[in-house]
Short mmCIF file of the C-alpha atoms (twelve columns), coordinates in Angstrom:
data_MODEL
# 
_entry.id   MODEL 
# 
loop_
_atom_site.group_PDB 
_atom_site.id 
_atom_site.type_symbol 
_atom_site.label_atom_id 
_atom_site.label_alt_id 
_atom_site.label_comp_id 
_atom_site.label_asym_id 
_atom_site.label_seq_id 
_atom_site.Cartn_x 
_atom_site.Cartn_y 
_atom_site.Cartn_z 
_atom_site.pdbx_PDB_model_num 
ATOM 1   C CA . MET A 1   101.887 122.069 66.782  1 
ATOM 2   C CA . THR A 2   103.374 124.066 69.657  1 
ATOM 3   C CA . ARG A 3   104.300 122.369 72.910  1 
ATOM 4   C CA . PRO A 4   101.116 120.740 74.260  1 
ATOM 5   C CA . ASP A 5   99.622  121.639 77.618  1 
ATOM 6   C CA . ILE A 6   99.123  118.000 78.549  1 
ATOM 7   C CA . SER A 7   100.522 114.630 77.510  1 
ATOM 8   C CA . LEU A 8   98.295  111.555 77.715  1 
ATOM 9   C CA . ILE A 9   100.542 108.587 78.565  1 
ATOM 10  C CA . VAL A 10  98.696  105.328 77.893  1 
ATOM 11  C CA . ASN A 11  100.310 102.096 79.101  1 
ATOM 12  C CA . THR A 12  99.360  98.811  77.439  1 
ATOM 13  C CA . PHE A 13  100.279 95.153  77.069  1 
ATOM 14  C CA . GLN A 14  98.567  92.533  74.907  1 
ATOM 15  C CA . LYS A 15  95.092  94.099  75.007  1 
ATOM 16  C CA . PRO A 16  94.561  95.357  71.449  1 
ATOM 17  C CA . ARG A 17  90.763  95.558  71.706  1 
ATOM 18  C CA . HIS A 18  90.946  97.507  74.959  1 
ATOM 19  C CA . LEU A 19  93.569  99.841  73.502  1 
ATOM 20  C CA . SER A 20  91.371  100.486 70.456  1 
ATOM 21  C CA . LEU A 21  88.548  101.546 72.773  1 
ATOM 22  C CA . VAL A 22  90.814  103.833 74.802  1 
ATOM 23  C CA . LEU A 23  92.296  105.485 71.712  1 
ATOM 24  C CA . GLY A 24  88.820  105.837 70.244  1 
ATOM 25  C CA . SER A 25  87.681  107.695 73.375  1 
ATOM 26  C CA . ILE A 26  90.744  109.954 73.192  1 
ATOM 27  C CA . ALA A 27  89.825  110.891 69.632  1 
ATOM 28  C CA . LEU A 28  86.427  112.085 70.938  1 
ATOM 29  C CA . GLN A 29  87.809  114.512 73.537  1 
ATOM 30  C CA . GLN A 30  86.084  117.878 73.406  1 
ATOM 31  C CA . GLY A 31  87.327  121.429 73.923  1 
ATOM 32  C CA . VAL A 32  91.052  120.570 73.885  1 
ATOM 33  C CA . GLU A 33  91.969  120.854 70.207  1 
ATOM 34  C CA . GLY A 34  95.687  121.582 69.807  1 
ATOM 35  C CA . ARG A 35  96.370  121.245 73.529  1 
ATOM 36  C CA . PHE A 36  97.356  117.597 73.945  1 
ATOM 37  C CA . GLU A 37  99.487  114.770 72.610  1 
ATOM 38  C CA . VAL A 38  99.307  111.002 73.095  1 
ATOM 39  C CA . VAL A 39  102.172 108.695 74.066  1 
ATOM 40  C CA . VAL A 40  101.404 104.966 73.972  1 
ATOM 41  C CA . ALA A 41  103.899 103.126 76.184  1 
ATOM 42  C CA . ASP A 42  103.844 99.402  75.449  1 
ATOM 43  C CA . ASP A 43  105.412 96.584  77.467  1 
ATOM 44  C CA . GLY A 44  106.329 94.327  74.554  1 
ATOM 45  C CA . SER A 45  103.017 93.414  72.896  1 
ATOM 46  C CA . ASP A 46  102.852 91.597  69.570  1 
ATOM 47  C CA . GLY A 47  102.518 93.319  66.195  1 
ATOM 48  C CA . THR A 48  98.762  93.890  66.491  1 
ATOM 49  C CA . THR A 49  99.309  96.685  69.013  1 
ATOM 50  C CA . VAL A 50  101.839 98.392  66.749  1 
ATOM 51  C CA . GLU A 51  99.369  98.299  63.861  1 
ATOM 52  C CA . ILE A 52  96.559  99.753  65.976  1 
ATOM 53  C CA . VAL A 53  98.699  102.664 67.153  1 
ATOM 54  C CA . SER A 54  100.144 103.316 63.692  1 
ATOM 55  C CA . ASP A 55  96.678  103.453 62.155  1 
ATOM 56  C CA . PHE A 56  95.438  105.711 64.953  1 
ATOM 57  C CA . ALA A 57  98.412  108.057 64.505  1 
ATOM 58  C CA . ARG A 58  97.760  108.379 60.764  1 
ATOM 59  C CA . ARG A 59  94.154  109.417 61.366  1 
ATOM 60  C CA . SER A 60  94.710  111.721 64.348  1 
ATOM 61  C CA . PRO A 61  95.018  115.536 64.182  1 
ATOM 62  C CA . PHE A 62  97.213  115.495 67.307  1 
ATOM 63  C CA . PRO A 63  100.709 114.005 67.799  1 
ATOM 64  C CA . VAL A 64  100.865 110.298 68.651  1 
ATOM 65  C CA . THR A 65  104.103 108.631 69.790  1 
ATOM 66  C CA . PHE A 66  104.700 104.938 70.379  1 
ATOM 67  C CA . THR A 67  107.385 103.257 72.478  1 
ATOM 68  C CA . THR A 68  107.970 99.590  73.219  1 
ATOM 69  C CA . GLU A 69  110.670 97.126  74.205  1 
ATOM 70  C CA . PRO A 70  110.777 93.330  74.610  1 
ATOM 71  C CA . HIS A 71  108.524 92.030  77.381  1 
ATOM 72  C CA . ASP A 72  110.282 90.876  80.542  1 
ATOM 73  C CA . GLY A 73  107.534 90.485  83.133  1 
ATOM 74  C CA . PHE A 74  105.185 93.064  84.644  1 
ATOM 75  C CA . ARG A 75  107.131 96.360  84.638  1 
ATOM 76  C CA . LEU A 76  104.523 99.102  84.855  1 
ATOM 77  C CA . ALA A 77  106.853 101.625 86.518  1 
ATOM 78  C CA . ARG A 78  109.398 101.214 83.725  1 
ATOM 79  C CA . VAL A 79  106.701 101.542 81.062  1 
ATOM 80  C CA . ARG A 80  105.361 104.765 82.565  1 
ATOM 81  C CA . ASN A 81  108.831 106.262 82.779  1 
ATOM 82  C CA . ARG A 82  109.522 105.467 79.132  1 
ATOM 83  C CA . GLY A 83  106.324 107.279 78.214  1 
ATOM 84  C CA . ALA A 84  107.180 110.239 80.437  1 
ATOM 85  C CA . ARG A 85  110.617 110.636 78.838  1 
ATOM 86  C CA . LEU A 86  108.987 111.049 75.419  1 
ATOM 87  C CA . ALA A 87  106.191 113.346 76.597  1 
ATOM 88  C CA . THR A 88  106.557 117.093 76.013  1 
ATOM 89  C CA . GLY A 89  103.533 118.522 77.835  1 
ATOM 90  C CA . ASP A 90  103.669 120.568 81.024  1 
ATOM 91  C CA . THR A 91  101.239 118.091 82.624  1 
ATOM 92  C CA . LEU A 92  101.378 114.295 82.415  1 
ATOM 93  C CA . LEU A 93  98.056  112.425 82.477  1 
ATOM 94  C CA . PHE A 94  98.741  108.737 83.100  1 
ATOM 95  C CA . LEU A 95  96.069  106.363 81.800  1 
ATOM 96  C CA . ASP A 96  95.708  102.594 81.756  1 
ATOM 97  C CA . GLY A 97  95.199  101.096 78.305  1 
ATOM 98  C CA . ASP A 98  92.023  99.334  79.440  1 
ATOM 99  C CA . SER A 99  89.992  102.338 80.659  1 
ATOM 100 C CA . VAL A 100 87.787  104.441 78.370  1 
ATOM 101 C CA . LEU A 101 87.648  108.233 78.801  1 
ATOM 102 C CA . PRO A 102 84.455  110.308 78.883  1 
ATOM 103 C CA . PRO A 103 84.560  113.096 76.247  1 
ATOM 104 C CA . ASP A 104 85.303  115.884 78.742  1 
ATOM 105 C CA . HIS A 105 88.026  114.014 80.655  1 
ATOM 106 C CA . VAL A 106 91.092  115.859 79.336  1 
ATOM 107 C CA . ALA A 107 89.396  119.257 79.473  1 
ATOM 108 C CA . THR A 108 88.377  118.638 83.085  1 
ATOM 109 C CA . HIS A 109 91.941  117.780 84.055  1 
ATOM 110 C CA . LEU A 110 93.274  120.877 82.307  1 
ATOM 111 C CA . ASN A 111 90.748  123.132 84.043  1 
ATOM 112 C CA . ALA A 112 91.475  121.574 87.452  1 
ATOM 113 C CA . ARG A 113 95.264  121.667 87.426  1 
ATOM 114 C CA . LYS A 114 97.060  123.883 89.917  1 
ATOM 115 C CA . PRO A 115 100.776 124.336 90.632  1 
ATOM 116 C CA . GLY A 116 102.143 121.857 93.158  1 
ATOM 117 C CA . LEU A 117 99.069  119.631 93.005  1 
ATOM 118 C CA . ALA A 118 98.575  116.152 91.540  1 
ATOM 119 C CA . MET A 119 94.992  115.251 90.594  1 
ATOM 120 C CA . LEU A 120 93.855  111.766 91.589  1 
ATOM 121 C CA . GLY A 121 91.229  109.933 89.554  1 
ATOM 122 C CA . ASP A 122 89.706  106.472 89.633  1 
ATOM 123 C CA . VAL A 123 87.821  104.043 87.396  1 
ATOM 124 C CA . ILE A 124 84.320  102.660 87.182  1 
ATOM 125 C CA . ARG A 125 84.616  98.896  86.763  1 
ATOM 126 C CA . LEU A 126 82.251  97.883  83.980  1 
ATOM 127 C CA . SER A 127 80.702  94.416  84.008  1 
ATOM 128 C CA . GLU A 128 81.902  91.719  81.646  1 
ATOM 129 C CA . ALA A 129 78.644  91.943  79.666  1 
ATOM 130 C CA . ALA A 130 78.765  95.751  79.321  1 
ATOM 131 C CA . SER A 131 82.435  95.585  78.359  1 
ATOM 132 C CA . ARG A 132 81.751  92.991  75.686  1 
ATOM 133 C CA . ASP A 133 79.181  95.266  74.008  1 
ATOM 134 C CA . LEU A 134 81.497  98.266  73.699  1 
ATOM 135 C CA . ALA A 135 82.867  99.045  70.251  1 
ATOM 136 C CA . PRO A 136 85.130  101.918 69.102  1 
ATOM 137 C CA . ALA A 137 82.702  102.883 66.323  1 
ATOM 138 C CA . ASP A 138 79.844  103.298 68.825  1 
ATOM 139 C CA . LEU A 139 81.643  105.320 71.499  1 
ATOM 140 C CA . ALA A 140 80.366  108.659 70.196  1 
ATOM 141 C CA . THR A 141 76.778  107.586 70.877  1 
ATOM 142 C CA . THR A 142 77.389  105.500 74.017  1 
ATOM 143 C CA . ASP A 143 76.352  106.954 77.368  1 
ATOM 144 C CA . LEU A 144 79.072  105.468 79.544  1 
ATOM 145 C CA . ARG A 145 77.482  106.628 82.767  1 
ATOM 146 C CA . ARG A 146 74.273  104.796 81.900  1 
ATOM 147 C CA . ILE A 147 76.088  101.441 81.729  1 
ATOM 148 C CA . ALA A 148 78.057  102.066 84.926  1 
ATOM 149 C CA . PRO A 149 77.004  99.852  87.857  1 
ATOM 150 C CA . ALA A 150 75.223  101.846 90.570  1 
ATOM 151 C CA . ALA A 151 77.446  100.274 93.208  1 
ATOM 152 C CA . GLU A 152 80.530  101.562 91.402  1 
ATOM 153 C CA . LEU A 153 79.155  105.101 91.199  1 
ATOM 154 C CA . SER A 154 78.446  104.967 94.943  1 
ATOM 155 C CA . ARG A 155 81.947  103.635 95.625  1 
ATOM 156 C CA . LEU A 156 83.585  106.517 93.785  1 
ATOM 157 C CA . ALA A 157 81.369  109.066 95.536  1 
ATOM 158 C CA . ARG A 158 82.444  107.629 98.899  1 
ATOM 159 C CA . ARG A 159 86.076  107.632 97.875  1 
ATOM 160 C CA . HIS A 160 85.929  111.281 96.887  1 
ATOM 161 C CA . ARG A 161 84.358  112.269 100.215 1 
ATOM 162 C CA . LYS A 162 87.028  110.288 102.076 1 
ATOM 163 C CA . SER A 163 89.761  111.961 100.028 1 
ATOM 164 C CA . VAL A 164 88.477  115.430 100.913 1 
ATOM 165 C CA . PHE A 165 88.273  114.471 104.596 1 
ATOM 166 C CA . GLN A 166 91.758  112.918 104.574 1 
ATOM 167 C CA . ASN A 167 93.229  116.092 103.109 1 
ATOM 168 C CA . TRP A 168 91.368  118.158 105.670 1 
ATOM 169 C CA . LEU A 169 92.957  115.987 108.379 1 
ATOM 170 C CA . ARG A 170 96.350  116.369 106.665 1 
ATOM 171 C CA . HIS A 171 96.735  112.611 106.647 1 
ATOM 172 C CA . PRO A 172 100.398 111.679 105.957 1 
ATOM 173 C CA . SER A 173 99.663  108.970 103.378 1 
ATOM 174 C CA . LYS A 174 96.073  109.401 102.151 1 
ATOM 175 C CA . PRO A 175 94.347  109.827 99.796  1 
ATOM 176 C CA . ARG A 176 96.401  107.237 97.973  1 
ATOM 177 C CA . LEU A 177 97.391  107.519 94.355  1 
ATOM 178 C CA . ALA A 178 95.739  105.064 91.941  1 
ATOM 179 C CA . GLY A 179 97.962  104.954 88.890  1 
ATOM 180 C CA . GLY A 180 95.459  104.179 86.158  1 
ATOM 181 C CA . ASN A 181 94.122  107.732 85.963  1 
ATOM 182 C CA . PHE A 182 96.045  110.606 87.533  1 
ATOM 183 C CA . ALA A 183 97.660  113.850 86.425  1 
ATOM 184 C CA . VAL A 184 100.896 115.375 87.695  1 
ATOM 185 C CA . TRP A 185 103.022 118.293 86.606  1 
ATOM 186 C CA . ARG A 186 106.052 117.179 84.598  1 
ATOM 187 C CA . ASP A 187 108.416 119.083 86.922  1 
ATOM 188 C CA . ASP A 188 106.935 117.368 89.990  1 
ATOM 189 C CA . TYR A 189 107.235 113.925 88.397  1 
ATOM 190 C CA . SER A 190 110.864 114.665 87.538  1 
ATOM 191 C CA . ARG A 191 111.531 115.984 91.036  1 
ATOM 192 C CA . VAL A 192 110.863 112.530 92.510  1 
ATOM 193 C CA . ASN A 193 112.698 110.818 89.613  1 
ATOM 194 C CA . GLY A 194 109.454 109.334 88.273  1 
ATOM 195 C CA . SER A 195 108.174 105.871 89.099  1 
ATOM 196 C CA . ASP A 196 110.446 103.470 90.966  1 
ATOM 197 C CA . GLU A 197 111.498 100.764 88.504  1 
ATOM 198 C CA . ARG A 198 112.569 98.447  91.295  1 
ATOM 199 C CA . PHE A 199 108.889 97.498  91.574  1 
ATOM 200 C CA . LEU A 200 108.640 94.354  89.449  1 
ATOM 201 C CA . GLY A 201 105.356 92.457  89.239  1 
ATOM 202 C CA . TRP A 202 101.893 93.716  90.064  1 
ATOM 203 C CA . GLY A 203 101.179 96.342  92.703  1 
ATOM 204 C CA . GLN A 204 102.418 99.104  95.031  1 
ATOM 205 C CA . GLU A 205 104.360 101.213 92.536  1 
ATOM 206 C CA . ASP A 206 101.441 103.690 92.587  1 
ATOM 207 C CA . ASP A 207 101.322 103.913 96.394  1 
ATOM 208 C CA . ASP A 208 105.071 104.478 96.436  1 
ATOM 209 C CA . LEU A 209 104.880 107.298 93.885  1 
ATOM 210 C CA . GLY A 210 102.161 108.998 95.927  1 
ATOM 211 C CA . LEU A 211 104.249 108.894 99.106  1 
ATOM 212 C CA . ARG A 212 107.305 110.265 97.340  1 
ATOM 213 C CA . LEU A 213 105.297 113.091 95.774  1 
ATOM 214 C CA . ARG A 214 104.100 114.001 99.261  1 
ATOM 215 C CA . GLY A 215 107.705 113.896 100.448 1 
ATOM 216 C CA . ALA A 216 108.557 116.449 97.753  1 
ATOM 217 C CA . GLY A 217 105.798 118.763 98.965  1 
ATOM 218 C CA . VAL A 218 103.303 117.952 96.194  1 
ATOM 219 C CA . GLY A 219 99.642  117.901 97.251  1 
ATOM 220 C CA . LEU A 220 97.318  115.085 96.141  1 
ATOM 221 C CA . ALA A 221 93.666  115.951 95.552  1 
ATOM 222 C CA . SER A 222 90.719  113.986 94.192  1 
ATOM 223 C CA . ILE A 223 89.147  114.879 90.864  1 
ATOM 224 C CA . ILE A 224 86.620  112.023 91.090  1 
ATOM 225 C CA . ASP A 225 83.700  114.401 91.658  1 
ATOM 226 C CA . ARG A 226 84.335  115.875 88.194  1 
ATOM 227 C CA . THR A 227 85.575  113.010 86.026  1 
ATOM 228 C CA . PHE A 228 86.627  109.358 86.032  1 
ATOM 229 C CA . THR A 229 87.335  106.653 83.482  1 
ATOM 230 C CA . TYR A 230 85.575  103.352 82.706  1 
ATOM 231 C CA . HIS A 231 87.515  100.125 83.115  1 
ATOM 232 C CA . VAL A 232 86.780  97.555  80.401  1 
ATOM 233 C CA . TRP A 233 86.618  94.094  81.948  1 
ATOM 234 C CA . HIS A 234 89.434  91.572  81.446  1 
ATOM 235 C CA . PRO A 235 90.937  88.741  83.514  1 
ATOM 236 C CA . SER A 236 93.303  89.864  86.266  1 
ATOM 237 C CA . ASP A 237 97.049  89.872  85.674  1 
ATOM 238 C CA . PRO A 238 98.597  86.548  86.771  1 
ATOM 239 C CA . SER A 239 100.872 88.361  89.256  1 
ATOM 240 C CA . ALA A 240 97.946  90.155  90.959  1 
ATOM 241 C CA . THR A 241 96.930  88.872  94.400  1 
ATOM 242 C CA . PRO A 242 93.461  88.906  96.005  1 
ATOM 243 C CA . ARG A 243 94.842  90.531  99.142  1 
ATOM 244 C CA . TRP A 244 97.014  93.638  99.038  1 
ATOM 245 C CA . ARG A 245 99.391  92.377  101.726 1 
ATOM 246 C CA . ASP A 246 100.217 89.249  99.706  1 
ATOM 247 C CA . GLY A 247 101.648 91.191  96.769  1 
ATOM 248 C CA . VAL A 248 105.202 90.448  95.669  1 
ATOM 249 C CA . ASN A 249 106.178 94.120  96.066  1 
ATOM 250 C CA . VAL A 250 104.761 94.635  99.563  1 
ATOM 251 C CA . PRO A 251 108.035 93.956  101.478 1 
ATOM 252 C CA . TYR A 252 109.915 96.473  99.331  1 
ATOM 253 C CA . PHE A 253 107.102 99.024  99.592  1 
ATOM 254 C CA . LEU A 254 107.009 98.746  103.398 1 
ATOM 255 C CA . ARG A 255 110.768 99.233  103.773 1 
ATOM 256 C CA . ARG A 256 112.023 102.019 105.989 1 
ATOM 257 C CA . GLY A 257 114.214 104.765 104.615 1 
ATOM 258 C CA . ARG A 258 112.350 105.528 101.375 1 
ATOM 259 C CA . LEU A 259 114.116 108.210 99.321  1 
ATOM 260 C CA . THR A 260 111.932 110.937 97.805  1 
ATOM 261 C CA . ARG A 261 113.986 110.744 94.625  1 
ATOM 262 C CA . CYS A 262 114.040 107.023 93.939  1 
ATOM 263 C CA . ARG A 263 117.276 105.407 92.831  1 
ATOM 264 C CA . ARG A 264 115.963 103.607 89.737  1 
ATOM 265 C CA . GLY A 265 113.509 105.909 88.003  1 
ATOM 266 C CA . LEU A 266 113.689 108.346 85.096  1 
ATOM 267 C CA . VAL A 267 117.438 108.174 85.668  1 
ATOM 268 C CA . ALA A 268 119.569 105.650 87.536  1 
ATOM 269 C CA . ARG A 269 121.175 107.268 90.581  1 
ATOM 270 C CA . ASP A 270 124.496 105.790 91.626  1 
ATOM 271 C CA . ARG A 271 126.177 106.602 94.934  1 
ATOM 272 C CA . SER A 272 127.803 109.756 93.507  1 
ATOM 273 C CA . SER A 273 124.351 111.335 92.940  1 
ATOM 274 C CA . ILE A 274 123.133 110.885 96.528  1 
ATOM 275 C CA . ARG A 275 123.575 113.568 99.198  1 
ATOM 276 C CA . TRP A 276 125.229 111.720 102.077 1 
ATOM 277 C CA . GLY A 277 125.689 112.497 105.733 1 
ATOM 278 C CA . LEU A 278 128.889 110.911 107.048 1 
ATOM 279 C CA . PRO A 279 130.232 110.765 110.606 1 
ATOM 280 C CA . ASP A 280 131.719 114.164 111.389 1 
ATOM 281 C CA . CYS A 281 134.876 112.578 112.741 1 
ATOM 282 C CA . LEU A 282 135.925 111.505 109.256 1 
ATOM 283 C CA . ASP A 283 136.801 114.992 108.025 1 
ATOM 284 C CA . GLY A 284 135.604 117.461 110.602 1 
ATOM 285 C CA . GLY A 285 132.124 117.900 109.157 1 
ATOM 286 C CA . SER A 286 133.156 120.652 106.751 1 
ATOM 287 C CA . GLY A 287 130.877 119.529 103.937 1 
ATOM 288 C CA . ALA A 288 133.829 119.312 101.570 1 
ATOM 289 C CA . ARG A 289 134.832 116.098 99.915  1 
ATOM 290 C CA . PRO A 290 135.588 113.591 102.667 1 
ATOM 291 C CA . GLN A 291 139.147 112.406 103.036 1 
ATOM 292 C CA . PRO A 292 140.440 109.228 104.687 1 
ATOM 293 C CA . ASN A 293 141.383 109.863 108.296 1 
ATOM 294 C CA . LEU A 294 144.129 107.961 110.055 1 
ATOM 295 C CA . ALA A 295 141.999 107.939 113.205 1 
ATOM 296 C CA . ALA A 296 139.089 106.246 111.390 1 
ATOM 297 C CA . ASN A 297 138.642 102.501 111.520 1 
ATOM 298 C CA . SER A 298 139.058 100.394 108.372 1 
ATOM 299 C CA . LEU A 299 135.337 100.348 107.523 1 
ATOM 300 C CA . GLU A 300 135.100 104.139 107.842 1 
ATOM 301 C CA . ARG A 301 138.156 104.641 105.625 1 
ATOM 302 C CA . MET A 302 136.678 102.344 102.970 1 
ATOM 303 C CA . LEU A 303 133.377 104.260 103.157 1 
ATOM 304 C CA . VAL A 304 135.138 107.585 102.630 1 
ATOM 305 C CA . GLN A 305 137.086 106.285 99.643  1 
ATOM 306 C CA . LEU A 306 133.956 104.994 97.943  1 
ATOM 307 C CA . LEU A 307 132.136 108.313 98.454  1 
ATOM 308 C CA . THR A 308 134.965 110.639 97.454  1 
ATOM 309 C CA . ASP A 309 133.027 112.017 94.474  1 
ATOM 310 C CA . ALA A 310 129.630 112.121 96.190  1 
ATOM 311 C CA . PRO A 311 128.064 115.306 97.618  1 
ATOM 312 C CA . ARG A 312 128.185 115.484 101.396 1 
ATOM 313 C CA . ALA A 313 125.894 117.359 103.762 1 
ATOM 314 C CA . PRO A 314 127.734 119.748 106.114 1 
ATOM 315 C CA . ARG A 315 127.363 119.254 109.846 1 
ATOM 316 C CA . GLY A 316 123.750 119.857 110.903 1 
ATOM 317 C CA . ALA A 317 122.433 119.986 107.327 1 
ATOM 318 C CA . SER A 318 119.840 117.535 106.037 1 
ATOM 319 C CA . CYS A 319 120.772 114.744 103.656 1 
ATOM 320 C CA . GLU A 320 119.247 111.834 101.807 1 
ATOM 321 C CA . ILE A 321 121.181 109.047 103.519 1 
ATOM 322 C CA . GLU A 322 123.034 109.429 106.802 1 
ATOM 323 C CA . VAL A 323 125.607 106.747 107.619 1 
ATOM 324 C CA . SER A 324 126.668 105.707 111.078 1 
ATOM 325 C CA . VAL A 325 129.478 103.196 111.587 1 
ATOM 326 C CA . TRP A 326 129.969 100.840 114.508 1 
ATOM 327 C CA . PRO A 327 132.487 100.749 116.021 1 
ATOM 328 C CA . GLY A 328 133.077 104.435 115.471 1 
ATOM 329 C CA . GLU A 329 131.199 107.670 116.143 1 
ATOM 330 C CA . ALA A 330 127.991 105.658 115.907 1 
ATOM 331 C CA . ARG A 331 125.147 108.167 116.105 1 
ATOM 332 C CA . PHE A 332 122.511 109.708 113.859 1 
ATOM 333 C CA . HIS A 333 122.190 113.462 114.274 1 
ATOM 334 C CA . ARG A 334 121.020 114.877 110.945 1 
ATOM 335 C CA . LYS A 335 117.603 115.081 109.343 1 
ATOM 336 C CA . ALA A 336 117.772 112.266 106.787 1 
ATOM 337 C CA . GLU A 337 115.370 110.286 104.654 1 
ATOM 338 C CA . CYS A 338 117.292 107.087 105.365 1 
ATOM 339 C CA . ASN A 339 119.497 106.164 108.335 1 
ATOM 340 C CA . LEU A 340 122.042 103.530 107.333 1 
ATOM 341 C CA . LEU A 341 123.923 101.697 110.081 1 
ATOM 342 C CA . LEU A 342 127.085 99.875  109.058 1 
ATOM 343 C CA . ILE A 343 128.379 97.348  111.565 1 
ATOM 344 C CA . GLU A 344 131.824 95.893  111.062 1 
ATOM 345 C CA . GLU A 345 131.723 92.109  110.980 1 
ATOM 346 C CA . GLY A 346 132.591 90.709  114.378 1 
ATOM 347 C CA . TYR A 347 131.161 93.666  116.332 1 
ATOM 348 C CA . GLU A 348 127.453 92.879  115.912 1 
ATOM 349 C CA . GLY A 349 126.862 91.893  119.542 1 
ATOM 350 C CA . ARG A 350 128.374 95.106  120.902 1 
ATOM 351 C CA . CYS A 351 126.253 97.560  118.886 1 
ATOM 352 C CA . PRO A 352 123.914 99.577  121.175 1 
ATOM 353 C CA . SER A 353 120.216 98.744  120.818 1 
ATOM 354 C CA . THR A 354 119.335 102.459 120.779 1 
ATOM 355 C CA . LEU A 355 121.433 102.896 117.639 1 
ATOM 356 C CA . ARG A 356 119.838 99.874  115.994 1 
ATOM 357 C CA . ARG A 357 116.347 101.212 116.678 1 
ATOM 358 C CA . ARG A 358 117.105 104.501 114.943 1 
ATOM 359 C CA . ALA A 359 118.463 102.798 111.839 1 
ATOM 360 C CA . ASP A 360 116.243 102.293 108.788 1 
ATOM 361 C CA . ARG A 361 118.719 99.833  107.319 1 
ATOM 362 C CA . ILE A 362 121.373 97.747  109.085 1 
ATOM 363 C CA . ALA A 363 124.192 96.017  107.205 1 
ATOM 364 C CA . ILE A 364 126.997 93.805  108.493 1 
ATOM 365 C CA . VAL A 365 130.102 94.408  106.374 1 
ATOM 366 C CA . ALA A 366 133.563 92.888  106.588 1 
ATOM 367 C CA . ALA A 367 136.277 95.497  107.055 1 
ATOM 368 C CA . ASN A 368 137.980 94.559  103.775 1 
ATOM 369 C CA . ASP A 369 134.920 93.720  101.626 1 
ATOM 370 C CA . GLU A 370 134.892 96.730  99.326  1 
ATOM 371 C CA . LEU A 371 132.630 95.078  96.729  1 
ATOM 372 C CA . ALA A 372 129.922 94.359  99.308  1 
ATOM 373 C CA . LEU A 373 130.003 97.930  100.604 1 
ATOM 374 C CA . MET A 374 130.016 99.335  97.067  1 
ATOM 375 C CA . SER A 375 126.944 97.256  96.169  1 
ATOM 376 C CA . LEU A 376 125.141 98.388  99.321  1 
ATOM 377 C CA . LEU A 377 125.850 102.082 98.708  1 
ATOM 378 C CA . ASP A 378 124.531 101.747 95.152  1 
ATOM 379 C CA . GLU A 379 121.160 100.277 96.154  1 
ATOM 380 C CA . VAL A 380 120.219 101.435 99.667  1 
ATOM 381 C CA . GLY A 381 117.159 103.685 99.792  1 
# 
């Protein structure tokens, strides 16, 4: 098989029956022969899942790849990235391992894709009774739309209309990305460094990915009027919360200074891979490698030494993280995704409130605590 047009990345954990249904629906896809591959990304399920995927791969006329690692809590972002690294298609279609595809789902996504655009889908939530009656052997003769609750069909219709309106308004954060059924170009996913693996536990990793795609100039458009998947009922994940704002990841998601290319994604980005904006007084703002300056204070000199090998934005140029040091030059004057204010320990009370308000992140650092500053520079953003 030549390189596929689209890679179906199916995430799963300890739901062998649900996975069998999803894989069964993938085998029934129409009009896409030779154009897709399947990557099953597992989060450490027992041997039953391995057997199901192995059997499916033996019977399938398209490539099937499986990846897993020992389970260590809910790590959906990490699972999706592992699948994406193995995928070879130009487009990545991310699917939850508990949602059955209609037979034209992949073909619809392929026909709808456009450069610079991610296609947002959704799921119809099937009832417990309807879910219980589904069987892989009967999928070819099952009319999924007929067993879909009318309220769910109405909900998706409303969501699509809202998505169109939100795009017409050029809303900065909506429509939001729902991760269980969406397609994105491989190059666009790589451009934002994939899903942020610092999201641990249920929730918000999808919203974060959507915002970062927007930050990279990728459009997000609904495909719900053309296709959607069918969620097979199961109990909620133990880490899920009834209210969005109570989720364990909400504080991290709501942080200021979000980098478009996350720091822990497809690759881990240390401080030498970030484009920094440093106070011009440290080396004249030339954009060359910063050098310690005798006129700089001790915290500034330590900052320069730790970022010797990191790329630096010239004066006036945009950067990922701009650093201001107090006491020192103490101002933000570049276009930056994150404004980091370093305050030398003992000078907290003298720092201007205007500078504090402009900062996305404020850190108090002792003048001789190199380890603390090193740790901060490796995780901020």
